[in-house]
Residue, then its C-alpha position, 0 to 999 in steps of 0.5 A: m342060542p336056544n329057540r326060547q331064549a331067542e324068541a324072548c330076546a326078540t320080543l323084548v327088543a321089538l317092544i323097546a325098538a318100537l318106542g323110538a329114542e325118547p320114551p314118554f315121561y310118566r309123572d303119575k307112576a302109580n296109575l298103570l292103567h294108562y299109556l301115553d302116545a307120541g303126542g303125550r296124550s293119555h289113553r286108558v289101558k283096556s287090554a293086554g295089548d294096550f298094556a304092552k305099550r306101557r310095559a315097553h315104556i317102563l322097560t325103556n325108562m328103566q334103561q335110561v337109569m340102568g343103561p342098555l340091556p346087553d344082548l346075551g349073544k352066542l358066547s359059550l357059557d364055558v361052565r367050569v366046576e371047581e369043587e363038588k361036595r355031596e350032602a345028605s339030599y343034594t350035591i353042591r358044586k362051586l363053579t364059574y360061568a362066562a358072562e361075557p369075554g374076559d368075565r366069569v361069574p362065581a356061583y353055587l349049583l345045588i342039585p337034589h339027589e331025588r328027582r323024577g325027570r327034569v325038575a324046576a329050578v330057582i335062581c337064588l340071589h343074595q343080600t348085601t353080605r360079604i360072603g355073597k352066594a355062600e349065604p343062600a347056599g347055606m354057609g352063612p350064620k343067618a339060617n333064615l337066608h339059606y333059601a338055595k339050600e332049603l329049596a334044593e332039599r325040597g327037590y329044586v335045582t338052585l343056582a346062587p351067583d355072586y353079585p358084582n364085588f361080593g363073595d368071590y366076584k371082583v369086577d368093575p362094571y364101568a370098565l366093561g362099559y356099563v353105566s350101572a352095576t344093576m344092569k351088569g347084575i341083570h346081564n349076569h343073572r340072565r346068563a345064569v338062566d342060560v346055565l340052568e337051561s343047559l342042565p339036563e336036570v332042569d325043565p327050562n319051562r319051570i324056572g323061578a327067582i328068589g332073593h332077599s334085600l339086594g337079592g329081593h330087588n335083583s330078582l324083580f329086575l331079572a324078571v322084568f327083563e327076562t321072561r323065562i323067569r316064571a315066578v318070583v319071590t322077593s323078600c325085603g326088596f323094595n318100596s316106592f322111591y318116594k318112601y325110601y328113607g323119605g325120598k332120599l335116594a343116595g342108597w340107590s345111587h352109589k356105584g353098587y347100584m345106579p349112579r345116574i340116579t344122582e348124576i342125571y336125576g338129582g336123586s329126586p323121586e319126582r324126576m326118576p323115569f321109573d318107580f317100583t310101582e311099575v317094576l312090580g306091575v310090569i312083571a304081570p301076569r307072572p306070579v310074584f310073592i312079596n315078603a314085606p315085614q311090618g318093621d323093615s327099616n330099609f323098605e318102609l311098609s307103606g311104600v310097599v303097600d303103595c306099589v302093590r296097590a298100583a300093580a294090583p289092577v294090572y293083575e286083576q283088570v288087565y290079565g284077570t290073574a288077581g291070585r298071582l300077586v301075593v304079599e305077607h306082612p310078618a311082625a318082623g324086621h328086615d328078615f325072612p322068617g321061617d313061616v313066610r319062607e315056607n309059604a314062599y316055597r309053597f308058592f313055587d310049588r304051586w306055580l313051578n310044579g303045579r301042586 
């Protein structure tokens, strides 16, 4: 296991272990500038050290719903290239990598031809689409979602894996011991970070994540549990649970996501241990770019605004990094328009390439 990966895992495990078995329940998930002690008393967050306590509570409460975060362990990635094709500005490889014993994740790897030394890389997570990874890799009809291809054309190494039971990937996360497909996805995507780190073309200190819809929230979930992700772009990926279809969470609780939302928490936003206000805030101070269209029927706009409003004080007051939380509201539906994608790519240029 690389030293940076081991350090990141050790920090995360230490934060979670320090909490004990029963993390506190926060009724007000929009106020991130306080934390609760073991006696349930509220304390104001005055420093990054204080917020680390709230962050640990959020991570633990997310796992109450998603299931425990697996240890990445020392299993060989055993990357196997199945096909390779040279395009005009990049080479695309269809491959699989080992996520855990007996389970291999299919993915497309795009490597730009023109490079100077090691370059930045981006994990590209697909939306809910039958073709899975093929869409961001440029093979589907929706050109607005070809972000792995477009980023490769800009000089980034990109890796687009399949989410469980999309594309070429057939797996039963529950038979493998998971309590959610969401946590299986997080584990697989963390292994995707390992794949990128293993490549001689990639600078391991400059890895980002991008996704639309299903991939939009999965890019956030990955960043929450994987500190090696240095910048995130999320498109049409979230709003507060209270405003997700009027607080009806059935769309989040089927077997493709987190069944415990219904099984344990009754599909109630009030009973949920976490919300996207916290998901967004806990990524701070790392940069996050949000595409939240005005006409998105999946993730109603005011619920996104609520989350940004809740997370902003963490960036501004705790870390002094207000410019790292960026949101755009194009006049569009559930889509990732070209001008917004261009701004998202420039966002990566700034935070992963220092341009």
